[in-house]
C-alpha angles and dihedrals in degrees: 000000000000092000112184132165115247103172142298142265122252089267090054096253104152120244121209142191113225146148129230114242110271093015124097093198111116115227134190122207150094127311110238093222091056092047091047090062092058103027113018089173089063094063127074131177124228122180092339094312125108119228130194123228096214095195089062097034094055099038095100092045091053091050093048091045092053091051091049093048092050094050 
């Protein structure tokens, strides 16, 4: 719920703020369906819910970021 874009990673993967249904705690992260388009191996499904493996999902962004920082 309350999904709103807040920025993007170095590889242009969008980052969102959101809340889980029934929970008032604000979260920031990646949307599994967006990650799945770029890195299907970084998304798994558990009990009908998709989950992001952030180490895989952000690997390209870290590599691009390192190259940008070194330039």
